[in-house]
N, C-alpha and C positions, 0 to 999 in steps of 0.2 A: 697907175701901173698895177697896183695890187688887184683892183677889180678885173682888169684885163687878164692878168695871170690866173686869177680864180676862175674866170669864165672859160679860159682855154683848158684848164685842168678839169673843170666840170664837164665840158663837152667830151673830152677824152675819156673821162671816167664813165660817162653815160654811154659812149660808144663801146667801151670795153664790156659793160654790163649787157648791152644788146648783143654783142658778139658772143658772149658766154652763153646766154640763154637762147639766142636765135640761131647760132651756128654750131658752137662747140657741143652743147648738150644734145642736140639732135644727132650730131655725128657720133657721139659716144653711145647714146642709148638706141639710136635708130640703125646705125651701121656698125657699131662695135669698135669704133676708132677711139681707143682710150687716150691717145696722145693729144687729141683735140682739146680736151678739158685741162690736161696738164699744162699745156702751153698758154692757152687763153686764160685759164684760171690764174696762173702765175702773173700774167700781165695785168689782169683785172685786180688782183690783190695789191700789186704795186700802185696801180692807179687809185685804188680806194685809200691807201695810206697817203699818197700825194694829195688827194682831195681833202683829207682830214687836216693835213698841215696847211694847205691853202685856205681852207675854211677858217681854221683857227687864227691864222695871221691876218686874214681879211677882217674877221670879226674884231680883232684887237685894234687894228688901224682905224676902222670906222665905228668903233665903240658900239657894236651890236649888243642887244640884250641877250640874256641866256636863252630866251624863247626863240629869237631869230636864229641864233647859232644852232640850237637844237633842231629847228626846222631844216636848216641846211644839212645837218647830219642825217636826219630822217630821209631827206631827198636822195641821199646816196644809196639808200636801200630799195628805192622804187624805180623801176624802169621808166625812162623819159623824165623823171622828176628833176634830175640835175640840170637838164636843159631849161625847164620852167623856172627853177630857182635862180639860175644864172641870168636868165632874161629879166626877171623881176629886179635884179640889181641895177639894170641899165634903164629903168623907167617903167 
């Protein structure tokens, strides 16, 4: 259950990062729509926080090393990396 929850959160966090950089930022800086980053940025912030909680709980349940856990954290900072990290969990 924990891995499935983490995978779902990782995918949602990855999508929120893509939405922030791929949609909201161009709307803000290209078209001057400030609200785009306010809404999507807030959602992304919540998803990052949720990802960290999911990462921490999954790392504890499966007794990951600090290096594995740190890699999971770094993955939250790079577009598409949460997808890759979550996929590695399943094989």
